[in-house]
N, C-alpha and C positions, 0 to 999 in steps of 0.2 A: 210407210207413209199414211196419214187416215185410214190405219188399220193392214194398211200391205206392210207385206214380210219382204226384206231385202235378204233375197239368200246369195245373191252373188257375194264374192270377196270385194270390200271396201278396197282401192288403190288410192293411197293419199299423194299430195305431190312429192315428186323424185323418186315414184315407182316403189313403194314401201305400205306393207298392209300394217305397219305398226302405228296406233294413234299416236302423232306426234305432240310433244310437252314444247314449254317454253326454253328448256335449258339445251344449250347445243354441247354436244359432243368432245369439239376441237374447235380450235379458234387458227386452224391453217392458212393462211394466205388473205387471211384480217388484218384488216387497220382501224385501230384503236386510237382514240382521242383521249388522253390520259392529264387529270387535271393535279396539278402540282405547286407548291407554296415555297418559298424561300426560308426555311427554316434547320440549319445546321443540326447535328451531322447528316440528317436524314436527306434535304434537298440543299444542294451548294452551287450557289453561282460563282462559277468560274471568271469570268467579266462580264463586269455589268452590262458592257456594251455587245454586247456578243447577242446574235439570235439565234433559235434554232435547238434541236435537242439536245444536240451534240457541246451544249454550254451549260450542263449542267451536271453533278457529281453527289456523292453520297451516298449513304446506307440504302432510300429506297429508291434512286437510281441505278442502283448494284442488282438490287432485287429485280426490277422491270429489267435490265437487261438478260440476265438468268432467265426468268419466266419468256421470254421472247424467245431465246434460244432455246429451250425446253419446247412450247408450242406454237412456233413457227408464225408468229404475228408481229406486225410493223405494228410502230405507233408514232406521234406525234405530241410532246408536252404543251400545256396550255398553264397560262396563270388564273386564277379568280378573276372572273370578269369585272368586278368590283374592287379589286388590290389588295384585299383583306382574307386573312384565313377563317372569317367568319363564325357565326352562331346563330341560335335563335334570340330574334328580337325582344323585346319590351313587350311585346303584344301575348308574345307566349304561341304565335301560330306562324308566323312565316321567316323564313331564314335568309344570310346574307353567306355572301363569300363563296367558298367552294361547295357548301351545301346548297346555296342555291344553284349550283351551275350543275350538281348531281339531280335535282328535282326538276330542273328545266329540261333535262338530258342534254345538257350542250357539253357533256362530258362524258364519258363510259365506264370510267372507274376514276375513283381519285387515289391516287398510288402516293399517298401520305401515311406517316405516322398517325392515323386517325385513333384518338383512344376513347374505345367502347363505354356508353352507358345508356341505359334506360330511355333518356330522352332522346338521344340520337335513334336508336334502335325502332322509334314508334314513327320515325319517317322515313330513312334508310335503310339498305343493307350493307351488313359487312361480311367480308371473310371471316375465316378461323385467323386469328392471332397468329403473329409474327414474333412477338416479342412481348416479355412482361417485363412492367415497368410497377414506379410507384410516384408519392410526391415527397418532396424533400423542401428544405427553408435555407438559403445560401444566403452568406455573408462573405463580406472581405476580414479574412482573420488579421489579428495584427502581430506583428514579429516581435519578439522577447530575445533580447539577447542576454547571454550568461553574462555576470560578474564576479567583480574580484572576492564575492563570498559564495560562489559556486557549489563549496564544499558541503556548504548549509541545507540545500537543497533537495538532496535526497529524503531529505527529515520534516517534517514540520515542526513550527514552533511549540505544539506540547508536547511530541515526540522528545523535542531535545528538555525541555523543562523536565519531562517525567526520568530522562536519562541522569541529570542533574540531582534531580531528587534522591533515584536510585544512589548513588555514587556515596552523597552524605549520607544518606540511609545504612550503606556498608559500612563505611568508616567510622561513624558513632558504633554499631552494634561491634565491629570487631575490637574496638579499641575497650567499649564497655566489659565484654567477655573478657580481655584481656586483665582487667583489673578486679572482676568480680568471680571468676570462673575459679571454682575449685584446684582445676588443673593446668588456668591459664599461667605463663611463665611469669607473671609477676606478681599476682595475689597468692600463687603456692608456693612460693618463697619469703613471702610478705607475712603470711599468715604463721609460717614455719619461724621465722624470728622473732614472731609476737607470742608462738605458744612452747616452743621448744625446750623440755625440761633438763637437756644437756647442761653438765655441769662444765664441760671443754668448748660448747658451742663458740664463745665470743674468741677465744684463742683460735681457736681450730678454723674459724672463718678470715681471720687477719692471715694466716698462714697459707690460705687456700689450697688445703691438703684434701684431697677429691679419689677416695677409694672407700672400697665398700666397708660395713663396718658390723657387726653382730648385728644380732635382730631387736636390739635395744638401744644404737644408734641413733644418734641425734638425726632430727628432720632434715634438716641443713645437708647431710654427707647423704642419706637419702636422693633429696631431688638432684645434688649435683651429680651422684652415679646414675643419676637418668638420664640426665644433660650430657650426660660424657659421647663424645665421638661414637667411641664405639656399640654403645645401644642404638643409634641412631635409627639403622637397617632392621628396626624390629618389624614386626607383624603389621603395625599398625602405621608405622611413618612409610611401610613399604607399600601399602595401599595408598596412603596421602599419593606418593611421587606417582605411581599410576594413572593415579585418577586425572594428578594434575596434569601430568603428560598427554592423558588423552583430549584433554578439555583445551590445548597448546598452551601451558601454562611450564614456566621454569619450574623444578622442582625445590619447592620450598619445604624442607626438612623440621625447621626448629621452631618457624613460627605460621602460624601461632597454631598453640600444645594443644588447647583446648578444643573439645569436643564443638561447640555452639558456634566458636570463629570457624573451624574449619569446614562446617555446614554452610553458615553464612557466605564464604567464599567459593564454597563450591557452587552453589546455587547463582552468586555471581558472575561466576567465569562464565557458568552456561548461558546467562541471558547474553553475556558481553559477545559469547563465540556466535549467538544467532544474531544480534543485533549488526554486527561487521559484516558478517555474510552477507546480510539484505543492504548494509548500507554500501558494499563494495559492486553489488549487482546495480543498484540502481544510483548510482553514482556516475558508471559511465553513461548512463538514457542522460543524465545532462551535460555531460561535455560537449554539446552541439553550439554551433554559432548561434540558429536559431530555431526557436518553436512557435507553432499557431496557434492561437486562445482564440475564441469569438465570443467570451462573456455570456454566452447561453446554453442551456443545457436541453432545452425541449422546446416545441412550438410554442406552447402554451405562455412562456416568458413573454412572448410579443406582446401581450396583454398587462402585464405586470413592470414595464420597463418603459423609459422616456427617451430613450437615445435614439433607435430604430424606427424609422417609420418603414412598413411592410405593404406587397401587395402581389399579384399575380397578373397574368395577360387576361384582358377583360373578355368577357365569353367563351373561354376556354375551358377545358375538363376541369382542371384545376380549380377553378373558383366555381365550376356547377356541382363539383365533387365534395366541397367546402361546405357549401352554399346548404345543401340536402342533405348532411351528414345530420345524424342523431346527437352527436354531443354541442352542446349551447357555443361551447368555448370555440371551438369552430367555425359556427356561424357568425359568432362576436367577431372573429378574427376577418372574415370577408364583409361585414358590416361599415370595418372602420380601416379597410384596406385603403391604400392609394396606387391604385390600377396601374398598369402600361398598355400599352396598346399593341407592342411587341417584344417578340426574345430577345433582341438587341438591343432593344433599351431599358430592359431589367436587368442583364446584365451589367446593361454600362453605368446604372443607377450603382448599383454593388461596387463598380471597382472606383465609383468617383464619390460616393456618398455614404452615409451611414444608412443602407436601405438592405433590406432581408425580402428576398426575392424566394416566393413559394412556386415550384414548378416543378418539371417532371425529371426526375432521376438521371435517364441516358442523356438529358440535355445535358445537366450538369458534369456527368461523366466525361462529356467531350469538351466541354469548356476549361474545365479544372487542368487539361491537360495543356491548355493554351496560357492560362492564369492562374498561377500556383499558388495564389493569396487566397483563391476562393477555398472558402470551408463551410461545410454540412453543421446545420445543428440538429445536437442528440447522436442519437444513435442511427440516422439513416431516414431509411423509408420508412411511410405511412401509409394507409389508404391505398392499396395495392390497384393494379389494372391491368389491359391488357392494350397493343396497339392491332389496328387491322386496317385491310383497305377497304374503305367505302363505294358500294354501288346503289343506282337508280332503285328504286321497288322494284321488284319482277324482274331482274337486271337476268338475261340468259347466259352471262358468262360466270354467276358466282361457284356455280358446280367446277366448272374447267380450272376455274382460279385454284379454290380451296384444294383440290386433289395436287395439283403442282403446289401448292405452298405446303402439304403435308410432308409429299416427295423430297424435299430440301432441310423439313425439321427432320425428318427421320435420318437423314443421310448428314446431319450436323452443317450441312452449308450455312444456313442463318446464322448459327453462330460465327463461322469462318469468315463471314461476309462483315460482322459488324466488328470480329478482333482485327481485321487488315483495317477499316477504318481508323477506330483507336491507334492503333498502329503508326498509321501515317499520319497522325496527329501530332506524334510526338509524347514526351511523359516528364514530368517533374521530378527533380534530384529526391529520393526518399532520405524523410525527416525519420531519425531514428525514435521510436517511442519511449513516451515519460511517464513514470508512475509517482507521484510523492506518498511516500509513506507516513500514513495519518497514525493518530494515538488507539483508533481504533483498531485497525490491522496488526498492531503489535500489544494489544490487551494480552493475549496469552502470555507471550515471553514476562511480561512487568508482574500476571499473576502469577508465575513459577517463582518468579524472586520474591513476592509477599510469603508465597508459602515457604521458599526456605527460610525466611526470615521467623515467622511464627515455629518452623520445625526447629531452630535454632534456642528460641525462646524455651520449647520443650525439653531439648537437650541440655541446657542450664538446669533446669528443674530435675533432672533424673541424674545429673553430676552431683545436686549437692542431698538431694534424697540418698545418693551413692556414701556419700564420704560424711552425712552426718550417722549412718551405720555403722560405717569405720571406727567413729569415736568412739560409739556406745559400744561395741563390740571388743574395742582393744586394738584395733589392727591400724591407729593413725600410727606411723614412727615419729619417735622423739616424747609420748605421751603417756607416763605410765598409769598403769591401771587405780592408781588411788586416785587420778585426779579425770580419769573417763569421766563424762554424764553420764546420769543414768538414763535416760530417753533422749528418743532423736528428736523431741522438740524444745528440749534443753540444748542438744548438741547444737541445732539447728541457731537458737538465739545465739549462743556463744561465738558461734562464726559470722552470725549477721551483725553482732556487737561490735567484734576486729574490725570489718568490713566496713561500717560507717566509721569507726574509730580511724582506721588509716585512711577512708575517703578525705574525713572533715581534716586531719592532719595533713595530708596532701594539700587540700586549697591553701590552708593556712602557710604551708611551708611554700607555697608556690608564690602568695603574695610578698612574704618578705625575704625569699629569693632573688626577685625582682629589685628590690630596694637596696639589696647589702651586695657590698663589694665581697669578692674570695677572701680567706681567712691566708693566713701566712704561717709558719711553724718558726720556732724559736733561729733559724738559720735565714729567715726570711723569704724561705720555698713559699711559692703559692702553694696552698692543700687544694686535694681534686676536687670538685662538686659534688656534694652529699647524695645526688643522685644516680650517680656512677655505679656499675657493677661492684668494682672494687671496693667501694664506700658504703654500702648499698645498707651494711651490716651498722655502720654509726649510726645512721639516720633511725633503723628502726631500734637498736638497742636504746637509744636515748628518748625515744618517747613510747616503750613498749612498757605495759604495764604488768610484765610479770618475769620472771627467770629464777635461774638454779644458782646455789654455792655449794662448794664443801660445807661439812660441819668442820666443829674443832675437833672432834675425837677422832677424825681419818675417815669417818662415813658420811654417807650424803643421804640428804632428806632433801626433798622440795622445798622450796620457798612460796610463802603462802602466795597465791595468785592476787595482783594486784592490779584494780580497775582501770582500766585505759582512761577511764574519764578523770582520775585523780593527778594525772601530768599535768602539767602547768604549760601553757604555749607559750608561755613567755620566754620556756629556753628555747624555742625553736632557732632565734637567731643569734645562738652562741657560736663561739667556734667549735670547729669539729673535735679539737684536741681536748675540750672541755665535757667533751661527752662520756669517755667512761670514769670520770671523779663524778658528776652528778649521777651516774645509772648507779654507782656504789651507793651513793649516798641515799637513793632511792630503794633501792634492793636489802 
């Protein structure tokens, strides 16, 4: 000192030569004053009339007991001097509640779930975090009971409309293909009846003879042999049966017979299989007594609705975090809030009024087990933060408490304490999840159906290309080479002319059949309707525009083709027994 050198070793108080710091290494035999405030589940008051440290329980109380056991100190709990949790006052300088007690050194440690933020860090010290948390919005969920139409619940209304439209489209496509496809069950025979040049076609059809004929046999017999039961299990029909079984359908062999019709049905079966699987899986989720809804999807929805009032506990971390957020909608939520003074008041408003309470997620997790009607808004937590104990500035107990907390964290004791608190609180009965299928989630299914319809149209075009080529090449049964078209265009026109003629005739026939009673024969017996299979040839031969008949010299030559448009549709209403006579006069 004043230039003098100290050569002897300096011994400090306690007999140590080590320069002392303000942090201590042990809490053995020390008695600490610990600040708390009742806020379940962290600090729970067992009995309001009870006095003393043994009157409290909860997560923070259990944590203090673990630290006391590890470090060997005794303690005494005290409540805030002003009776509030406290926070930074409006002047931005002074504090209230438990924070004021720390700054006044009335307590040694604030052993509560104190949220760490930058404003508090400027005035007090914190321990290492012992729990992670976040903010959440809590409202009272509404119960929805299942009604008598629960079976419609797995699908939204637009999905049901789409299924109905799909059914209608498939019905129309299959029916149209049967009427216009050259390989369809109806049009293949109808076209043969209208065009066959065989002189014995009419009589053989009446007798129902079905057997193979020579190469120039009539077209009807060729089709009859194709439809014979012994030919059903050919390669095409065998493949049809296998695919139908794969899609869980009954093996329909004879219907539809056209390739476009089968393509439509295959894609429709695929759609039905997927839709039924999804419907079955989702229906189970809706077979429940109740399910909870909130009417809100995210915290921002509070600003655009007029049902709920909202708020948080005044001067607490949730209010500070939202008010200091960079998001303007969060700031607007705080400016328009209806704040409460305590956590209990906030949850009471939620349970009794249309109130949205913004608070910390661990508190909600605990309260949810006591009040099962509570629901969170949106996906859950936002604006994450940590819980820690609070200390006065430059407290000598920070390091020793931190080391103990880290050790409890490493051996999972902190998680175990929290799990025990929740387990003691109880649990709500689980509710099965439910998710309604929307049209957006089934877009791919109905796109596949649309692809099937488009592919069926292409298959119909391909069929017509093939049969017109057969007409030109002379491979069509019942059509002699002298009558076959010269080009595929003329062959296509010929087939389309007969197709439109048949459609027109069918429309007129349907209109007249609706207003006429069935005909009777000479014995008074009712004649079978003309649209039946056994009398199909009658209606066709009545209105067909061409036929063949034998020459008088024993030879055969085809009669000139008669245009279907020359047939009078006034003949449609005549009795079936007059058909042969009218036909003979025509040809």
